[in-house]
C-alpha positions in Angstrom: 123.2 100.4 93.9 122.2 102.6 91.6 119.8 100.0 89.5 116.5 99.6 90.2 115.0 95.6 90.1 112.0 94.6 88.2 109.8 91.2 88.4 106.5 90.4 86.6 103.7 88.8 88.9 99.9 87.6 89.1 97.2 90.5 89.8 93.6 90.9 91.0 91.7 94.0 89.1 88.8 94.9 91.8 86.5 97.7 90.3 83.3 99.0 91.0 81.2 101.7 89.4 77.8 102.1 91.0 76.4 104.8 93.1 77.8 103.6 96.3 81.2 103.3 95.7 84.1 104.3 92.8 87.3 102.7 92.9 89.9 100.2 91.2 92.4 98.1 93.7 95.2 96.2 92.3 96.3 93.7 94.6 99.4 91.9 94.3 99.9 87.8 94.2 102.2 86.7 96.7 103.4 88.8 99.8 104.8 91.3 98.4 104.2 95.6 99.9 104.5 98.4 97.3 106.9 100.8 99.4 107.5 104.3 98.2 108.9 105.2 94.3 107.8 101.4 93.7 106.5 101.5 89.9 103.6 99.1 89.0 102.2 98.6 85.9 99.2 95.9 84.7 99.7 94.6 81.6 96.5 94.1 79.2 93.9 96.2 77.6 92.3 98.9 79.2 89.1 97.8 81.0 85.8 99.5 80.9 82.7 98.8 83.9 80.1 100.0 82.8 77.6 102.5 85.4 76.5 99.9 87.9 78.4 97.7 86.8 82.1 95.5 88.7 84.2 93.4 87.9 87.0 91.1 88.9 89.9 90.9 86.3 93.0 88.4 87.3 96.2 90.3 85.1 99.9 90.4 84.7 101.7 93.3 86.3 104.9 94.5 86.7 106.5 95.4 89.8 109.9 98.2 89.6 111.0 98.7 93.1 113.4 101.4 94.1 117.1 101.8 94.9 117.8 103.1 98.5 118.0 106.2 97.3 115.4 106.9 94.9 112.6 105.3 97.9 114.2 108.3 100.9 114.0 110.8 98.1 110.4 109.9 96.9 109.9 110.0 101.1 111.2 113.6 101.7 109.0 115.0 98.3 106.6 113.4 99.9 106.7 115.1 103.3 107.0 118.9 101.2 104.1 117.7 98.9 101.6 116.9 102.4 102.1 120.6 103.1 100.0 121.6 100.7 97.2 120.1 102.3 97.1 122.2 104.9 97.4 125.6 103.7 93.4 126.5 103.7 92.4 129.2 106.0 88.9 129.9 108.3 88.6 133.4 107.6 84.8 134.4 107.6 83.4 136.0 104.7 85.9 136.8 101.2 89.1 137.8 100.6 89.0 140.4 98.2 
């Protein structure tokens, strides 16, 4: 009930480090959807892409699925952390 299941799966890493974009995306093989509380660890050496470069790399990733309590806790905690984004001020001028 409180144990995590884990499995290895191939993954594809797409990296873009250019003027127009700076991102890295990991796409897992198969039809697996990562859910709240799940952990994904990509194996291998660190990847370095120089500025202006792009890379697509195939690696193995270990996916560790959260149990139901962890998943529920992550969703609940996520709602409270998101409220920090709402704490903005639209007051004109500086606040002393």
